[in-house]
BAFI-3210 file (N, C-alpha, C; in Angstrom, 3 decimals, decimal comma, padded with zeros to 6 digits):
// residues 173
n [1|2|3|4|5|6|7|8|9|10|11|12|13|14|15|16|17|18|19|20|21|22|23|24|25|26|27|28|29|30|31|32|33|34|35|36|37|38|39|40|41|42|43|44|45|46|47|48|49|50|51|52|53|54|55|56|57|58|59|60|61|62|63|64|65|66|67|68|69|70|71|72|73|74|75|76|77|78|79|80|81|82|83|84|85|86|87|88|89|90|91|92|93|94|95|96|97|98|99|100|101|102|103|104|105|106|107|108|109|110|111|112|113|114|115|116|117|118|119|120|121|122|123|124|125|126|127|128|129|130|131|132|133|134|135|136|137|138|139|140|141|142|143|144|145|146|147|148|149|150|151|152|153|154|155|156|157|158|159|160|161|162|163|164|165|166|167|168|169|170|171|172|173]
n.u [026,258|024,365|022,051|022,156|021,897|019,314|017,790|018,232|017,011|014,348|013,721|013,942|011,928|009,510|007,807|006,909|005,444|003,359|002,053|001,227|-000,959|-002,184|-001,386|-001,120|000,361|-000,064|000,673|001,018|000,392|-000,600|001,411|003,732|003,933|005,748|007,045|006,572|009,275|010,665|010,903|012,207|011,375|011,443|008,627|007,177|006,574|008,458|008,155|008,024|009,337|008,616|007,856|007,412|006,841|005,313|002,719|001,854|-000,581|-002,485|-004,091|-002,185|-001,548|000,871|002,129|004,332|005,680|006,259|006,664|007,147|006,068|003,783|001,556|001,336|000,396|-002,124|-003,459|-003,413|-005,525|-007,612|-006,539|-006,457|-009,200|-010,071|-008,607|-009,831|-012,312|-011,716|-010,203|-011,436|-011,953|-009,655|-007,609|-004,394|-002,803|000,163|002,175|005,071|007,467|009,715|013,066|012,948|012,708|012,377|010,725|009,198|007,810|006,298|004,763|003,294|001,730|000,270|-001,144|-002,953|-004,310|-003,629|-003,994|-003,223|-000,487|002,682|005,885|009,470|011,717|014,489|016,907|016,240|016,549|014,672|012,721|014,264|014,802|012,265|011,954|011,012|010,539|009,394|007,252|003,874|003,968|002,306|001,835|000,164|-000,483|-001,127|-002,671|-000,858|001,510|002,263|002,948|000,393|-000,383|001,034|000,980|001,588|001,860|-000,696|-003,829|-006,549|-009,610|-012,673|-011,923|-009,521|-010,493|-012,169|-010,272|-008,524|-010,261|-010,934|-008,427|-007,893|-010,002|-009,213|-006,830|-007,895|-009,090]
n.v [-076,867|-078,828|-077,366|-076,872|-079,456|-080,072|-078,114|-078,936|-081,472|-080,713|-079,231|-081,231|-082,960|-081,615|-081,702|-084,351|-084,241|-082,629|-084,285|-086,369|-085,705|-085,264|-087,729|-089,862|-091,000|-093,168|-094,158|-097,595|-098,901|-097,787|-097,864|-097,748|-095,230|-092,359|-089,723|-086,232|-084,223|-081,788|-078,268|-074,955|-071,963|-068,744|-066,594|-065,602|-062,930|-062,069|-061,415|-063,233|-066,188|-069,511|-072,600|-076,044|-077,733|-076,185|-076,606|-078,979|-081,355|-080,396|-080,847|-080,721|-079,287|-079,272|-077,555|-077,600|-075,289|-073,154|-069,987|-070,131|-072,480|-074,079|-075,971|-075,414|-072,842|-073,279|-074,771|-073,210|-071,211|-072,961|-074,238|-072,081|-071,536|-073,938|-073,948|-071,776|-072,872|-074,831|-073,732|-072,803|-075,149|-075,955|-076,832|-076,507|-074,759|-074,679|-073,073|-073,708|-072,035|-072,771|-072,446|-069,894|-066,559|-064,007|-061,710|-062,560|-064,695|-063,376|-061,665|-063,582|-064,764|-062,519|-061,988|-064,088|-063,708|-065,071|-066,132|-067,834|-069,008|-068,646|-069,840|-069,434|-071,325|-070,881|-072,115|-074,674|-076,712|-077,761|-078,804|-080,779|-082,366|-083,388|-084,956|-083,919|-084,008|-082,909|-080,218|-079,107|-080,409|-082,046|-082,520|-084,355|-084,154|-085,669|-085,077|-086,068|-085,661|-087,323|-088,262|-088,800|-088,842|-088,265|-086,138|-086,048|-083,645|-081,424|-080,452|-080,691|-080,023|-081,974|-084,485|-083,849|-082,054|-083,747|-085,610|-083,940|-082,976|-085,406|-086,277|-084,281|-084,649|-087,118|-086,531|-085,062|-086,735]
n.w [-047,101|-046,545|-046,968|-049,739|-050,764|-049,814|-051,158|-053,791|-053,699|-053,236|-055,583|-057,487|-056,778|-056,701|-059,051|-058,786|-056,394|-057,207|-058,962|-057,400|-055,703|-052,460|-051,447|-048,771|-045,701|-043,149|-039,799|-038,889|-036,438|-033,202|-031,234|-032,707|-033,728|-034,486|-032,414|-032,833|-033,711|-031,651|-032,252|-032,690|-033,974|-035,592|-035,999|-039,119|-039,117|-037,460|-034,807|-032,686|-031,104|-031,742|-030,281|-030,800|-028,637|-026,945|-027,633|-026,699|-025,826|-027,456|-030,632|-033,616|-036,774|-039,153|-041,823|-044,423|-046,688|-049,593|-051,221|-053,920|-054,741|-056,659|-056,093|-053,350|-053,361|-054,457|-052,449|-050,159|-049,577|-048,861|-046,614|-044,829|-044,584|-043,417|-041,024|-039,813|-039,311|-037,401|-035,319|-032,961|-031,755|-030,668|-032,340|-033,615|-036,160|-037,952|-040,188|-042,069|-043,619|-046,140|-047,155|-048,538|-049,817|-047,475|-047,913|-050,137|-048,981|-046,991|-048,610|-050,002|-047,940|-047,196|-049,579|-049,671|-047,379|-044,974|-041,700|-039,641|-037,569|-038,992|-039,666|-040,082|-041,814|-042,786|-043,333|-043,965|-042,226|-040,334|-042,027|-043,219|-040,944|-040,513|-042,707|-045,089|-048,470|-050,654|-051,606|-051,220|-047,864|-045,284|-041,823|-039,306|-036,014|-032,958|-029,678|-027,889|-029,062|-031,098|-034,441|-036,531|-039,184|-042,426|-045,118|-048,472|-050,881|-052,225|-050,675|-052,460|-054,197|-053,822|-052,766|-051,481|-049,554|-048,047|-047,092|-045,568|-043,531|-042,325|-041,344|-039,494|-037,691|-036,742|-035,286|-033,268|-031,454]
ca.u [026,166|023,075|021,030|022,243|021,334|017,867|017,219|018,264|015,976|013,040|013,492|013,809|010,731|008,288|006,854|006,344|004,412|002,211|001,374|000,688|-001,688|-002,938|-000,952|-000,845|000,958|-000,418|001,397|000,175|-000,128|-000,400|002,678|004,842|003,871|006,842|006,707|007,044|010,502|010,480|011,683|012,024|011,572|010,828|007,462|007,531|006,507|009,652|007,818|008,137|009,917|007,584|008,368|006,356|006,501|004,315|001,379|001,582|-001,947|-003,379|-003,834|-001,421|-001,360|002,047|002,190|005,566|005,322|007,113|005,917|007,400|005,468|002,443|000,531|001,161|-000,439|-003,486|-004,114|-003,340|-006,827|-008,382|-005,984|-006,927|-010,638|-010,184|-008,138|-010,869|-013,387|-011,276|-009,395|-012,184|-011,973|-008,334|-006,634|-003,350|-002,215|001,448|002,789|006,521|007,995|011,008|014,022|012,268|013,045|011,429|009,746|008,287|006,943|005,348|003,827|002,447|000,749|-000,602|-002,024|-004,004|-004,885|-003,417|-003,947|-002,639|000,939|003,624|007,259|010,482|012,806|015,307|018,014|015,699|016,937|013,497|012,155|015,127|014,563|010,960|011,960|010,274|011,261|008,676|006,281|003,673|003,890|001,559|001,904|-000,963|000,090|-002,182|-002,493|000,301|002,713|002,598|002,581|-000,563|-000,446|001,861|000,335|002,477|001,107|-001,711|-005,223|-007,313|-010,867|-013,532|-011,138|-008,611|-011,289|-012,584|-009,090|-008,057|-011,198|-010,801|-007,160|-008,037|-010,865|-008,410|-005,889|-008,659|-009,583]
ca.v [-078,021|-079,462|-076,533|-077,102|-080,781|-079,990|-077,347|-079,822|-082,496|-080,081|-078,902|-082,458|-083,710|-080,803|-082,261|-085,568|-083,860|-082,106|-085,402|-087,291|-084,866|-085,854|-089,058|-089,802|-092,172|-093,239|-095,203|-098,787|-099,152|-096,645|-097,960|-097,475|-093,864|-091,530|-088,421|-085,097|-083,642|-080,405|-077,264|-073,577|-071,106|-067,421|-066,359|-064,821|-061,501|-061,794|-060,934|-064,206|-067,501|-070,508|-073,950|-077,048|-078,293|-075,333|-077,023|-080,315|-081,444|-079,902|-081,403|-079,760|-079,510|-078,544|-077,540|-077,057|-074,649|-072,078|-069,088|-070,528|-073,809|-073,981|-076,664|-074,702|-071,685|-073,765|-075,275|-072,275|-070,675|-074,016|-074,429|-070,954|-071,761|-075,075|-073,487|-070,913|-073,750|-075,695|-073,067|-072,738|-076,507|-076,206|-077,331|-075,538|-074,837|-074,007|-073,119|-073,533|-071,611|-073,425|-072,003|-068,862|-065,182|-063,543|-060,809|-063,372|-065,459|-062,436|-061,242|-064,748|-064,847|-061,341|-062,097|-065,068|-063,323|-066,187|-065,585|-068,735|-068,776|-069,154|-069,771|-069,355|-072,313|-070,366|-073,035|-075,972|-077,709|-078,429|-079,608|-081,963|-083,195|-084,029|-085,808|-083,287|-084,172|-082,136|-079,295|-079,022|-081,632|-081,716|-083,490|-084,305|-084,557|-085,772|-084,341|-086,626|-085,308|-088,367|-088,007|-089,816|-088,845|-087,396|-085,991|-085,553|-082,965|-080,453|-080,818|-080,013|-080,631|-082,636|-085,529|-083,165|-081,529|-084,900|-086,148|-083,002|-083,003|-086,714|-086,320|-083,393|-085,346|-088,207|-086,013|-084,448|-087,780]
ca.w [-047,967|-046,266|-047,608|-051,190|-051,010|-049,607|-052,271|-054,967|-053,526|-053,400|-056,982|-058,256|-056,414|-056,782|-060,023|-058,226|-055,424|-057,936|-059,608|-056,405|-054,763|-051,373|-051,041|-047,335|-045,074|-041,737|-039,081|-038,860|-035,096|-032,316|-030,516|-033,618|-034,235|-033,968|-031,857|-033,617|-033,177|-031,231|-032,963|-032,273|-035,143|-035,522|-036,839|-040,302|-038,812|-036,673|-033,474|-031,602|-031,348|-031,465|-030,054|-030,926|-027,318|-026,297|-028,047|-026,147|-025,335|-028,505|-031,965|-034,412|-038,206|-039,626|-043,284|-044,993|-047,946|-050,104|-052,109|-055,305|-054,923|-057,251|-055,308|-052,071|-053,713|-054,681|-051,239|-049,030|-049,160|-048,220|-045,275|-044,014|-044,329|-042,501|-039,715|-039,271|-038,831|-036,302|-034,280|-031,706|-031,200|-030,097|-033,305|-033,941|-037,504|-038,096|-041,496|-042,015|-044,906|-046,320|-048,168|-049,313|-049,480|-046,466|-048,521|-050,955|-048,071|-046,375|-049,662|-050,263|-046,848|-047,289|-050,748|-049,379|-046,090|-044,053|-040,342|-038,649|-037,345|-039,982|-039,179|-041,128|-041,796|-043,884|-043,634|-044,376|-041,225|-039,748|-043,119|-043,327|-039,750|-040,680|-043,897|-046,179|-049,737|-051,659|-051,031|-049,782|-047,071|-044,076|-040,734|-038,377|-034,730|-031,947|-028,431|-027,192|-029,810|-032,068|-035,828|-036,974|-040,652|-043,260|-046,419|-049,520|-051,918|-051,816|-050,435|-053,496|-054,611|-052,837|-052,098|-050,569|-048,451|-047,235|-046,407|-044,554|-042,402|-041,690|-040,602|-038,344|-036,733|-036,146|-034,278|-032,173|-030,527]
c.u [024,806|021,945|021,006|021,622|019,818|017,189|017,169|017,172|014,591|012,743|013,301|012,496|009,443|007,332|006,183|005,220|003,172|001,401|000,710|-000,022|-002,387|-002,529|-000,578|-000,245|000,582|000,403|000,463|-000,385|000,218|000,964|003,882|004,864|004,994|006,315|007,279|008,267|010,247|011,351|011,365|012,375|010,935|009,625|007,902|007,424|007,670|009,397|008,013|008,787|008,869|008,247|007,206|005,917|005,462|002,883|001,041|000,179|-002,967|-003,070|-003,194|-001,335|-000,173|002,122|003,480|005,244|006,398|006,301|006,058|006,778|004,032|001,360|000,286|000,209|-001,906|-004,192|-004,213|-004,695|-007,697|-007,864|-006,448|-008,390|-010,829|-009,715|-009,213|-012,028|-013,003|-010,547|-010,119|-012,320|-010,595|-007,288|-005,676|-002,868|-000,907|001,910|004,285|007,005|009,430|011,805|013,456|012,833|011,968|010,338|008,736|007,301|005,888|004,308|002,819|001,340|-000,241|-001,603|-003,174|-004,692|-004,813|-003,213|-003,393|-001,120|001,771|005,035|008,231|011,589|013,746|016,456|017,526|015,989|015,737|012,828|012,959|014,907|013,258|010,882|011,159|011,120|010,602|007,665|005,011|003,692|003,282|001,612|000,738|-000,510|-001,008|-001,797|-001,286|001,609|003,148|002,119|001,659|-000,604|000,584|001,152|001,314|001,636|-000,007|-003,069|-006,070|-008,596|-011,611|-012,766|-010,181|-009,315|-011,697|-011,410|-008,620|-008,955|-011,077|-009,538|-007,222|-008,916|-010,090|-007,470|-006,613|-009,124|-008,753]
c.v [-078,720|-078,709|-076,759|-078,442|-080,747|-079,228|-078,214|-080,881|-081,911|-079,783|-080,149|-083,180|-082,904|-081,353|-083,533|-085,233|-083,348|-083,228|-086,333|-086,511|-085,698|-087,260|-088,977|-091,104|-092,143|-094,332|-096,390|-099,101|-097,980|-096,698|-097,650|-096,038|-093,032|-090,220|-087,335|-084,505|-082,175|-079,487|-075,902|-072,703|-069,747|-067,347|-065,490|-063,325|-061,080|-061,395|-061,950|-065,493|-068,519|-071,879|-074,928|-077,568|-077,457|-075,729|-078,444|-080,307|-080,919|-080,619|-080,321|-080,226|-078,649|-078,689|-076,858|-076,524|-073,643|-071,245|-069,479|-071,881|-073,663|-074,692|-076,012|-073,535|-072,110|-074,161|-074,255|-071,670|-071,714|-074,286|-073,312|-071,154|-072,878|-074,684|-072,626|-071,736|-074,515|-074,977|-072,980|-074,109|-076,913|-076,733|-076,201|-075,796|-074,051|-074,167|-072,950|-073,260|-072,107|-072,777|-070,951|-067,507|-064,662|-062,646|-061,589|-064,146|-064,548|-061,968|-062,346|-064,836|-063,691|-061,486|-063,081|-064,791|-064,464|-065,622|-066,558|-068,536|-069,433|-068,843|-069,814|-070,377|-071,969|-071,294|-074,375|-077,074|-078,473|-079,304|-080,892|-082,915|-083,984|-084,910|-085,236|-083,384|-083,408|-081,249|-079,288|-080,413|-081,247|-082,866|-083,258|-084,953|-084,554|-085,037|-084,830|-086,287|-086,350|-087,975|-089,139|-089,935|-087,896|-087,329|-085,343|-084,921|-082,121|-081,092|-080,024|-080,769|-081,283|-083,717|-084,912|-082,643|-082,656|-085,446|-085,228|-083,031|-084,307|-086,787|-085,419|-084,040|-086,450|-087,666|-085,346|-085,477|-087,879]
c.w [-047,802|-046,967|-049,118|-051,555|-050,863|-050,735|-053,525|-054,886|-053,764|-054,859|-057,842|-057,975|-056,458|-057,831|-059,519|-057,249|-056,127|-058,550|-058,611|-055,313|-053,701|-050,984|-049,565|-046,856|-043,610|-041,074|-038,872|-037,474|-034,195|-031,627|-031,403|-034,127|-033,630|-033,384|-032,753|-032,928|-032,841|-032,084|-032,378|-033,475|-034,892|-036,438|-038,016|-040,050|-037,907|-035,243|-032,359|-032,075|-030,904|-031,329|-030,114|-029,558|-026,574|-026,637|-027,590|-025,541|-026,333|-029,813|-032,837|-035,861|-038,611|-041,136|-043,730|-046,388|-048,372|-051,088|-053,572|-055,658|-055,423|-056,459|-053,939|-052,272|-053,872|-053,390|-050,110|-048,645|-048,441|-046,801|-044,341|-043,625|-043,292|-041,103|-039,053|-038,684|-037,569|-035,164|-032,952|-031,044|-030,689|-031,062|-033,678|-035,367|-037,462|-039,534|-041,310|-043,426|-045,025|-047,445|-049,112|-048,928|-048,530|-047,063|-049,357|-050,082|-047,434|-047,390|-049,975|-049,207|-046,909|-048,441|-050,516|-048,042|-045,074|-042,652|-039,300|-038,625|-038,448|-039,538|-040,345|-040,881|-042,947|-044,262|-044,169|-043,370|-040,658|-040,804|-043,294|-042,152|-039,868|-041,932|-045,052|-047,453|-050,874|-050,943|-051,857|-049,140|-045,731|-043,084|-039,789|-037,074|-033,665|-030,662|-027,627|-027,894|-030,824|-033,463|-036,279|-038,489|-041,229|-044,606|-047,394|-050,609|-051,332|-051,560|-051,415|-053,804|-053,463|-052,062|-051,087|-049,345|-047,498|-046,440|-045,291|-043,324|-041,614|-040,829|-039,371|-037,276|-036,014|-035,063|-033,106|-031,135|-029,283]
res [m|k|r|i|i|l|i|s|m|l|f|l|t|i|p|l|a|s|c|e|r|g|k|q|e|g|a|s|t|k|s|n|r|p|y|a|k|d|f|s|l|y|s|l|d|g|n|k|r|v|e|l|k|n|f|k|g|k|p|v|v|i|n|f|w|a|s|w|c|g|p|c|r|e|e|m|p|f|l|e|k|t|w|d|e|y|r|d|k|g|v|v|f|l|g|i|n|v|l|d|e|e|k|n|a|k|d|f|l|h|s|f|e|i|s|y|v|n|l|r|d|s|s|g|e|i|a|s|d|y|g|v|t|a|l|p|m|t|f|f|i|d|k|e|g|k|i|l|r|r|n|y|g|a|f|l|g|k|t|g|e|t|n|l|m|s|y|i|e|e|i|m|k]
***
């Protein structure tokens, strides 16, 4: 039942996410910033189980996406390029595929030559835990595990590029 409700919410709000590209929400004070909820998911290649707690002490970018999401398709090459620029600086990128057919998700990653770790949330449970209401949605987590920013919609164009770089620099401090 939870999965049906989440799927319904995603389908109803996808147009909203497309229209409000790059809308972000930052916590107002450091003491009020929530910690990212730990999770354990299998990688899309099925070879390993990944837990968020294993990245404590590193800045983490988590991007929720699906192969059927148009804005996800548009931003994915830019996310790969950005990860490539920041991976040697210790920034971790995790993609979380939500409510998707495994083959479609793998084909999607292959078509864009995505090399950062991507996980499978086939039930939508983790997306629900994080309050994901539309795709794509990206979370920026600092070295202490606090969520500093939430971005609703895709990172597109010059504004998207500027915002993404700014949010990554913020979590690296």
